[in-house]
Structures are given as structure tokens and as C-alpha cells.
C-alpha positions as CSV (number, residue, x, y, z in Angstrom):
1,M,121.5,-4.6,148.4
2,G,118.9,-5.3,145.7
3,K,115.4,-4.5,144.3
4,K,112.2,-6.1,146.4
5,T,108.8,-5.4,146.6
6,V,107.0,-7.0,149.3
7,Q,103.2,-6.6,150.6
8,G,102.0,-6.9,154.1
9,N,100.5,-4.8,157.4
10,L,102.0,-2.4,159.3
11,T,102.4,-3.8,162.7
12,G,102.3,-0.8,164.4
13,D,101.8,3.2,163.1
14,P,104.4,5.0,161.4
15,R,106.5,7.9,162.9
16,Q,109.2,10.3,162.2
17,V,112.9,9.8,163.5
18,R,115.8,11.9,162.9
19,T,119.2,10.1,162.2
20,K,122.2,10.9,163.8
21,T,123.4,13.1,161.1
22,G,120.3,15.2,161.4
23,Q,118.1,13.8,158.4
24,D,114.4,13.1,159.0
25,M,112.8,10.6,158.1
26,V,109.9,8.2,158.3
27,V,110.4,4.7,159.6
28,F,107.5,1.6,160.3
29,K,107.4,-2.0,160.7
30,M,105.5,-5.3,158.4
31,A,104.6,-7.9,158.6
32,E,104.5,-10.6,155.3
33,N,102.6,-13.6,155.7
34,H,103.1,-16.6,154.1
35,R,101.2,-19.7,152.8
36,R,101.6,-22.8,151.5
37,F,99.8,-26.2,150.3
38,N,100.2,-29.1,152.5
39,E,100.4,-32.1,150.3
40,D,99.6,-34.4,152.7
41,S,96.8,-32.5,154.7
42,R,95.6,-30.9,151.1
43,Q,94.7,-27.9,153.3
44,W,96.4,-24.1,153.7
45,E,98.6,-23.6,155.9
46,D,100.1,-20.1,157.9
47,T,103.8,-20.1,157.9
48,D,105.6,-17.8,160.2
49,P,105.5,-14.1,159.0
50,T,108.8,-12.4,157.6
51,F,109.2,-8.6,159.1
52,Y,110.6,-6.1,157.8
53,D,111.8,-2.3,159.0
54,V,110.6,0.0,156.8
55,A,112.8,3.4,156.1
56,V,111.2,6.3,153.8
57,D,113.8,8.9,153.0
58,R,111.9,10.9,150.6
59,E,110.1,13.8,152.2
60,R,106.9,13.7,150.1
61,L,106.2,10.0,150.5
62,G,107.2,9.7,154.2
63,E,104.6,12.9,154.4
64,N,101.9,10.9,152.9
65,V,103.1,7.7,154.7
66,L,102.8,9.6,157.9
67,A,99.2,11.3,157.1
68,S,97.6,7.5,155.3
69,L,98.7,4.7,157.3
70,H,98.1,3.1,160.8
71,K,98.6,-0.3,162.2
72,G,96.9,-2.7,160.7
73,D,97.1,-1.4,157.4
74,R,97.6,-3.8,154.0
75,V,100.7,-2.5,152.1
76,T,103.0,-3.2,149.2
77,V,106.3,-1.5,149.4
78,S,109.1,-1.6,147.1
79,G,112.7,-0.4,147.7
80,N,116.6,-1.8,147.9
81,Y,116.2,-4.3,150.5
82,Q,118.9,-5.0,152.6
83,V,119.3,-8.3,154.7
84,G,121.6,-8.5,157.6
85,A,122.2,-11.2,160.2
86,Y,122.1,-10.7,164.4
87,S,122.4,-12.9,167.5
88,T,119.8,-12.7,170.2
89,S,121.1,-11.9,174.1
90,T,120.5,-15.5,174.6
91,G,122.4,-16.5,171.4
92,E,119.8,-17.1,168.5
93,P,120.7,-16.3,165.0
94,G,118.2,-13.9,163.5
95,L,118.0,-11.8,159.9
96,N,117.5,-8.0,159.5
97,H,114.9,-7.3,157.0
98,R,115.3,-3.7,155.7
99,I,113.8,-2.3,152.5
100,W,114.8,1.5,151.9
101,A,111.0,2.5,150.6
102,E,110.7,4.2,146.7
103,D,107.4,3.6,147.0
104,V,104.9,2.6,149.9
105,A,100.9,1.7,148.1
106,A,97.6,1.2,150.3
107,S,95.8,-2.1,149.5
108,M,92.0,-2.2,148.5
109,Q,91.7,-5.5,149.0
110,Y,90.1,-5.3,152.7
111,N,88.9,-1.2,152.9
112,P,88.2,1.5,150.3
113,V,91.2,4.5,150.0
114,T,90.3,7.6,148.8
115,V,93.2,9.0,146.1
116,L,93.2,12.6,145.8
117,P,94.4,14.4,143.0
118,R,97.8,16.4,143.4
119,D,97.7,19.9,142.6
120,H,100.9,20.0,140.4
121,N,101.6,23.8,141.3
122,R,102.4,22.9,144.7
123,K,103.9,19.7,146.8
124,G,101.1,16.8,148.2
125,A,97.4,15.9,147.2
126,S,95.1,18.4,147.0
127,L,91.7,17.9,147.8
128,T,88.7,18.2,145.4
129,Q,85.0,17.6,145.2
130,S,84.2,14.1,144.8
131,P,80.7,13.2,143.4
132,G,77.9,13.3,145.7
133,Q,80.4,15.1,148.3
134,S,80.1,18.8,149.0
135,V,83.3,20.9,149.6
136,D,84.0,22.9,152.5
137,Q,83.9,26.4,151.4
138,D,86.6,27.2,154.1
139,L,89.0,24.5,153.3
140,Q,92.2,26.0,152.0
141,P,94.3,22.7,150.6
142,E,97.4,25.2,150.3
143,K,97.6,25.5,153.5
144,M,97.2,22.3,155.1
145,T,99.8,20.1,156.9
146,P,99.6,16.3,157.0
147,E,98.1,16.9,160.7
148,S,94.8,19.2,159.8
149,F,94.7,16.5,156.6
150,T,94.1,13.9,158.6
151,S,91.6,16.0,161.1
152,W,89.7,17.2,158.2
153,A,89.5,13.6,156.8
154,A,87.8,12.2,159.8
155,Q,85.0,14.6,160.3
156,N,84.7,14.2,156.6
157,P,84.3,10.7,155.7
158,V,84.4,9.3,152.2
159,K,81.2,7.8,151.3
160,V,81.4,5.0,149.0
161,P,78.3,3.9,147.0
162,G,77.2,0.2,147.5
163,A,79.7,0.3,151.1
164,Q,77.8,-0.2,154.4
165,Q,78.5,2.6,156.6
166,G,81.0,2.7,159.7
167,A,82.3,-0.5,158.1
168,G,85.9,-0.9,157.5
169,V,88.4,2.1,157.5
170,S,87.3,4.6,154.9
171,R,90.6,7.1,154.2
């Protein structure tokens, strides 16, 4: 097992699972796309992606992944990497690529991302006023769950100065 950092897109929504030993964790799959320069055609070409199974067993990181990421989102994952051989039902060989995530970061390459300051007196992120936005007076961050935050965030989209509203994903 070695450390590895990969960048790619989620192929499905993250989900919470319970292992046979009763441990809760968050899992998702991601695809790392590759491009190479073809010297003969003098053009860039897409090659087959590498698929990774990612497991998050850190409670706070898992909660944040569940509350923030969705299918198609571009992320960078760092963690302990394992690879194992397998055979399909038809006998074709293949490789399983697995990462035990130590960190997961959303990419800002194609969409804006809102990072909320952390309240050091409690777990998780806290909600604060952004420039040009008013704070919901009934909002109680200390009582929010990831699900209630997701609902609140959907009803209170982030305004990005200079960005066309409604274009792309804003979280």
C-alpha cells in the first residue's frame, strides 16, 4: 500500500455503507481520465480511464463528502492506494484500484465551490454571512445535519460575482 493522489469525476453519488464489522463509512467511485499526445497525428487523444473505488472511514470527512459531492463532480482524492487483480466471469483479467481517502477536495476548475468557515467549538462546517448575502435569522448552524444543510443550501444559492446565475453547479 502506498500514498497516491488522483483527480477525476464521480461516477455516482457517494453513499454511506456499514461494513460486516459494523463500521460506517462513505464510499464512491471515480474515473480518472487520461490524455496523451499522439506524435503521428500531432493531436491529443483520450485514452481509457482508470476507475477507483474510494472509501472514507473518517467520520467528519465522510459527512462532508455526503453533504457536498454528487455524480459528475470533479474531485481530488489523496490516500492509501491498493491495487488487486481479479478475473471476470468470462475469465478476462482486470485490476481493482482502491483508495482509503485521507482527504477529498472539490475542484473549482469548472464550477464555483463555497467553503464555509469551521466553528472550532463544534464538529463540521458552520454557516456565516457571505458578502452581499443576508443571513437567515432562523438558521441555527449548531443544530444542522448534513441533510438539513443540503436542503438549506439548495434554497439559498451562492451568488458568485460576475458569474452567470443558473450556469453550472453552485454549492
